[in-house]
N, C-alpha and C positions, 0 to 999 in steps of 0.2 A: 497472622496475616494483617497487614495494615489496611486502613480504609482506602488509601491511595492505590495500593496494590489491587484491591477488589474492584475499585472504580476502573483502574487501568485494564484489568482483565476483561471487564464488561465492554469497555470502549473498544479494545482490541478485537473482541469477538464481533462487535457491531460493524467495525470497519473492514476487517480482514475475513470474517466468516469463521464459523465453528470448525469446518474441515481444516483450514489452514492452522488455526490456533491449536487444535487437537494434535495435528502432526508435529508442530513445533514443540508442544509440551511433551509429547512422547519421545522426542529426540533429546531432551535435556539430560544432562549428566550432572554428577556432583561438581565437576569442574566448571561448567558454564552456568549453573543455576544462579549464582550471585549476579552474573552479568544479565541473564534473562530477567531476573527480578528488578534490576536497575532500569532496564528498558521498559518493563511493564509499569513501574511506578513513575518514572520520569517522562518517557515519551508518551505513553498511553494514559497514565493516571494524572498527569499534570498538563502537558502541552495539548494533546488531542482532546482531553476532557474539558478544556477551557471553552467557555461560551463566547469568548471575545471575537471570534470569526467563525464562519460556517465550516462544516466538514468539506463542502465543495471548495471553498477558498483554501483551506488547509491542505487539501489534496493537491491543488494546483501548485501551491508553494512548495510542498514536499517534492513533487515531481521536478519542478524547476531546480530546486537545490540539489537533488540527487544528480540530475544531468549536469549542472554547472560544476559540481565537484568531482564528476567522473565516477560516481558510485552507481554504476550501471546495473550491478547485480540486483539491487533493490527495486529497479524500475518496473519489471513485470508484476511484482507483487502489488505495487501501488497503482499500476494500471488496472489490475483486477479489482482493486478496492474502489475504483471510480464507479462501479456498478452499485455500490452502497453509499458513496459520498455525494453522488449527484453531479460530479464533474463529467461533462460531456467530452466527446472526441474533439469537438471544436475548442473546448476549454484547454485540453491537453496540448493541442496544436498551438494555441496562443501562448501557453506557458513556455513551450519549447522555442517559439519564435523569440521570446524575450531572452532565453538562454543564448540563442544564436548571436543576438546583438550585444549582449552584455558579458557573456562568458566564452563565446566562441562557437563558430559554425560546426567544427568537427564533433564537439560534444553534443550539440543539439541534433545533429544529423544522426549520430549513433542512438541517441535516446528516441528519436522519431522512428528509427528502424525497429527498435525493441517494442515500442508502442504499437506499431503496425502489426508486428507478429503476434503480440499478445491480444490485441483487439480481434484479429482474425481467429485465434484460438477460442476466444470467448464467444464469438459469433458462431463458430462451428459447434461448440459445446451446446449453445442455446438451440441450435437447429436439430440436435440429436433427439430422437424420441426417448421418453423416460423408459428405462428398462424395468420390466416387471420383476419383482422379487419373488422367488420361489419359497414356499414354506419349508 
């Protein structure tokens, strides 16, 4: 395991949460492990690990890029990550408004729809009482 991989895994857990990363890791196969390692080292161990900009700013940039390029499948995951990056709902709206002007209203509109759904799910989850575990 490289230092970049270890750093990437820690940053990935900090941003996405242990539950998400544990699920993703358990879904890995021999076929996609090299790809997952690439993402962990490159995206998380290099780009997200950089201290050049804040996690909040990186979160906003990531959401805007995902929307602008039509990579909608990743948007809910990164909306959930805003709980850890510090990007607010207003920050997300601002990012998607930039997408509307510079990349197109339909993409921003769809991204905003996904964000609204995901924020509503997050709010509903936060309102649920903690379930007691039984021994």
